[in-house]
C-alpha positions as CSV (number, residue, x, y, z in Angstrom):
1,M,0.0,-0.3,0.0
2,R,1.0,3.5,-0.7
3,K,0.0,6.7,0.7
4,G,2.1,9.5,0.0
5,R,6.1,8.7,0.4
6,S,4.7,6.0,3.1
7,L,5.1,2.6,1.6
8,V,3.8,-0.9,3.8
9,A,4.7,-4.3,2.0
10,I,1.8,-6.6,3.2
11,E,2.4,-10.8,3.2
12,V,-0.8,-13.0,3.9
13,K,0.1,-16.5,4.8
14,S,-2.3,-19.4,5.9
15,G,-1.5,-22.0,8.1
16,R,1.5,-22.0,10.9
17,R,3.8,-19.3,11.9
18,R,6.7,-19.1,9.4
19,D,10.2,-18.6,10.3
20,S,11.4,-17.3,6.7
21,L,9.4,-14.9,4.7
22,P,11.9,-14.6,1.1
23,G,9.3,-12.7,-0.7
24,L,9.2,-9.8,2.3
25,D,12.5,-9.5,2.8
26,L,13.3,-9.1,-0.5
27,F,10.7,-6.3,-1.0
28,A,12.7,-4.8,2.4
29,S,15.9,-4.9,1.2
30,R,14.6,-3.1,-2.2
31,H,12.6,-0.5,0.1
32,P,14.2,-0.4,3.3
33,T,11.7,2.4,4.7
34,A,8.6,0.6,3.6
35,R,7.0,-1.0,6.8
36,R,6.5,-4.5,6.8
37,L,3.5,-6.8,8.0
38,L,2.7,-10.2,8.0
39,V,-1.0,-10.9,8.0
40,G,-2.0,-15.0,9.3
41,G,0.8,-16.9,10.2
42,G,1.6,-15.8,13.7
43,G,1.3,-12.0,12.2
44,I,-1.9,-9.9,12.4
45,D,-4.9,-12.1,12.9
46,L,-7.0,-11.7,9.1
47,E,-9.5,-10.8,10.9
48,D,-8.0,-7.6,12.6
49,F,-6.1,-7.1,9.6
50,L,-9.1,-6.7,7.3
51,L,-11.3,-4.6,10.1
52,A,-9.2,-2.0,10.4
53,E,-9.1,1.3,8.7
54,P,-6.3,1.2,6.2
55,E,-4.8,4.5,7.8
56,R,-3.9,2.3,11.0
57,W,-1.4,0.4,9.1
58,F,1.0,3.2,8.2
59,P,3.7,4.6,10.4
60,D,2.9,8.2,12.0
């Protein structure tokens, strides 16, 4: 997601917790100032993510 100059990367996983997130890590290497979110897989609960206003996920 992008809002102005802020960028948020979102990776969604189903099932168990993930120790390795190569896609999110690659994105972060190319966009080091972006906020990274893991939805599911031990990260943010999917329902919480979907019910929240998108602005909640951007840094202050």
